[in-house]
C-alpha positions as MATLAB code, in Angstrom:
seq = 'MVDNGISKEDIINHIEMCPVNLAMNKLGGKWKPIILHRIQVGIVDFTILLKAIPTISKQVLQNQLKELEIDGIIERDISTENGLSVTFQLTKKGETIIPIIDMLSEWGANQMVETNLN';
ca = [
      27.232    0.204    1.025;
      28.138    2.142    4.129;
      29.941    5.475    3.616;
      33.345    3.963    4.519;
      33.133    1.390    1.721;
      32.257   -1.565    3.955;
      29.245   -3.482    2.731;
      26.286   -4.357    4.901;
      27.119   -8.048    4.361;
      30.674   -7.497    5.677;
      29.288   -5.835    8.780;
      26.810   -8.662    9.357;
      29.551  -11.275    8.862;
      31.795   -9.437   11.311;
      29.025   -9.308   13.917;
      28.224  -12.996   13.436;
      31.894  -13.919   13.922;
      32.189  -11.854   17.123;
      32.898  -14.049   20.178;
      30.717  -11.872   22.412;
      27.840  -12.250   19.965;
      28.269  -16.037   19.986;
      28.377  -16.131   23.789;
      25.254  -13.991   24.077;
      23.439  -16.176   21.562;
      24.179  -19.198   23.763;
      23.800  -17.614   27.213;
      22.033  -14.327   26.713;
      18.600  -13.277   27.667;
      16.935  -12.939   31.004;
      16.666  -16.584   32.007;
      19.651  -18.695   30.973;
      22.173  -17.252   33.448;
      19.604  -17.573   36.241;
      18.797  -21.165   35.269;
      22.486  -22.070   35.125;
      23.072  -20.474   38.527;
      20.232  -22.484   40.073;
      21.565  -25.721   38.544;
      25.071  -24.840   39.754;
      23.884  -24.492   43.367;
      22.084  -27.835   43.226;
      18.541  -26.994   42.167;
      18.357  -29.605   39.425;
      14.789  -30.925   39.486;
      12.457  -29.339   36.910;
       9.624  -28.752   39.383;
      11.928  -27.210   41.970;
      13.639  -25.087   39.291;
      10.229  -23.729   38.346;
       9.546  -22.822   41.981;
      13.064  -21.372   42.426;
      12.449  -18.914   39.580;
       8.933  -17.718   40.447;
       8.598  -15.204   37.608;
       9.353  -17.694   34.814;
       6.554  -19.582   33.116;
       6.668  -23.352   32.734;
       6.809  -23.036   28.939;
       9.672  -20.538   28.976;
      11.642  -22.707   31.422;
      11.095  -25.739   29.175;
      12.224  -23.793   26.097;
      15.308  -22.351   27.775;
      16.336  -25.746   29.182;
      15.860  -27.293   25.744;
      18.090  -24.629   24.133;
      20.765  -25.138   26.805;
      20.575  -28.884   26.198;
      20.814  -28.510   22.405;
      23.871  -26.276   22.891;
      25.503  -28.963   25.040;
      25.581  -26.821   28.179;
      23.312  -29.023   30.278;
      22.049  -32.566   30.047;
      18.722  -33.986   31.119;
      18.134  -37.133   33.147;
      14.690  -38.703   33.177;
      13.938  -41.167   35.959;
      10.799  -43.230   36.384;
      11.673  -44.510   39.847;
       9.126  -43.150   42.322;
       7.181  -41.527   39.483;
       8.479  -39.369   36.665;
      11.384  -37.114   37.610;
      13.359  -34.846   35.295;
      16.644  -33.419   36.515;
      19.395  -31.425   34.857;
      23.132  -31.187   35.275;
      25.918  -29.174   33.751;
      28.015  -30.832   31.081;
      31.791  -30.349   30.906;
      31.098  -27.508   28.486;
      28.537  -26.068   30.909;
      31.019  -26.186   33.783;
      33.280  -23.826   31.838;
      30.551  -21.180   32.096;
      30.433  -21.272   35.903;
      33.258  -18.733   36.411;
      31.238  -16.284   34.306;
      28.091  -16.965   36.342;
      30.122  -16.550   39.561;
      31.458  -13.209   38.330;
      27.918  -12.057   37.495;
      26.795  -13.119   40.962;
      29.648  -11.244   42.610;
      28.985   -8.141   40.531;
      25.276   -8.304   41.391;
      26.035   -8.707   45.104;
      28.300   -5.650   44.971;
      25.565   -3.664   43.240;
      23.091   -4.673   45.939;
      25.482   -3.432   48.637;
      26.128   -0.157   46.815;
      22.401    0.400   46.317;
      21.701   -0.163   49.996;
      24.484    2.197   51.051;
      23.325    5.103   48.876;
];
């Protein structure tokens, strides 16, 4: 029990039901917003995605893409024409995240300008 009479279980349940917590579970971390941004701007091929995010490992990219796919945010297309090719695209659900990614991009651009001016 916490001093105010709220149990630890109540606090945990409240946190788990928090919309921000849910969003961060689906989109949080270092890589998912970056991956979604790259897919949004047309970098959809796995190999090119890996090159477009030079500090990510192949395994981490695979894991993050798999999680985004499981959550219904992206879908994978495997083509065997001209060799094996794996590409990704946003689902309808994933497209609803783009305004958030755009806002993050705008905020980041503003921070870059402010940093360069100071």
